[in-house]
Steps between C-alpha positions, in 0.01 A plus 500: 500500500498804273165557331494407131550803271318523165629663185327602179575274206689767311250760379201270554246577769520149643738434789703187575656390827871577520563129560298254296485123462579289193489132409793453258677162555327439833135422424456135396879444497548566873160616626173303500148635553509490881833679526392748233194589708717556807759711316244709312304566817812601694597745227146639478480546877830692484342746255599349165240583235681387181547134408708417194478197273559393139346258256834322452566438871472124548316476168192678632484311830637798693201705388265216590645468851478874560145509369387215725679648802354850463156351440526304824633800693197701390666841482280790388577555131557873550780437750769357272648493150602189311719477192617260235737509203492371143765403245663163567174306465397160636378332181731377224454652158629780275243748628515419871866504603721809541250728332269794557276458196137608525349150489728373776447800729121501476483128571767503770337774707175303509679183605699677773184661636341156520797352686516799736120484549474874434280678246749788481879484535617830646843515334614311190855501368667412171756269658765572236510699177409325176694623194281293267165654595448853364494747787176655373329158514620447856404845631156489338440154651603605851280808465208277401554273802496798736210676326291182512540480878712185508787693660544844654861580405759352267875511507819318408776293655867520406443722197766742385442871539479530121230232479302667776524837330381351168194345666419819691533714187261275305246514782537880511454528124175302493359600838540150647565378853873542560739259671484605865766288670815296441612194694881494486748313711644735761728433793836601639672290233279604206450876486567629148153467345299658783748770597642598160318362194147581620584831665372713208167313501377544855386858462439515124288181492385480862654153520452294815719201593411171666851369551586129525786302656589761765708231675667384177322163528618460858863596451447817704380302799854375555385138506726398211826610661578143609357321197155424360242383760295201385169685551606816316389631161845451353481127583179442303518285188488719193645803680867411459538811281390711794752342734789553260396860435463585866803341656778683317810599696420869447148464637615300800760766585234771486262297715768459765548879514125557518471245777744705708283810457191305603684364803604850602134610478394182686249403231477197269661554160173408327313777678773750417481401132120532488505834679769627263277424200199658669697815577520583129208738428486370141391160634123472535508161671756234592377150415602257772474122487497225758501123523439509875261697720792625709653659190188710443521631854873570470453679167227726636731602784724667241277805537660558840842526335406791273577756767853360537589581138665832565709668229809367677373141492405531134849627422648195675276276291605671177864455595445131575344454159763690304 
């Protein structure tokens, strides 16, 4: 298998593995502690050094599972980075749901650190933008969290370019820690934000990206071509919105064309889709997920497909997606 490459997180000195591992939907919902240990260890042994989480995943239980698993695995703390995200909240109340106010953030980072069993969280993200919290309050609070040693870098997830620029400009004005990374959705079926909207920010702000849903929640594995498997993400209770969004006629037509390209290259469609995301130099790391150990192993093998993505193959992919 191809050795894991590492890329700088935008302009930061820290490097992240090109493929990383995240727990959205899977941990607690589909993955218990024992399976989490197996999946995390397999990813780590393959060279993954970045493990993504969020406060809202499974109401905090995803963080707790990851914390217990990493503690049991006993990895050296210098050998990996762990993240979490704040906004949606896990406690009911006007100051704890869908907010980035100072009180919530300072309390939430402490609670996440406790669940993760880590004194310092390497990367923290504002999971969405909050139009009701003044941007100066937010930026000053994130600066304080980093300056106090509770996190090393802060960033955003699914913010607009304008919102990112506003936060960066405030940090520049007051000499504060700037947002270092964005976590946007990016895959063959969702390209606009990473490839167009953020393009002016990569060099001017030194923005890194930790992209999520590289397989479009499993659609780009091809497993939904004949319906929704019972053990799939789209079949989970509460994720009906995801199923309806994914399985449009247009998307299914594109997936069929992409499947033909993958067949011609003699590689699984999922590996082609992951490699395609990783081939974008603006992507710092591709967050993969898994509900089975075999999926971790298959995802890591996508590194072998990178060399097959010639300009000709990329042109075929663009044509299939047009």
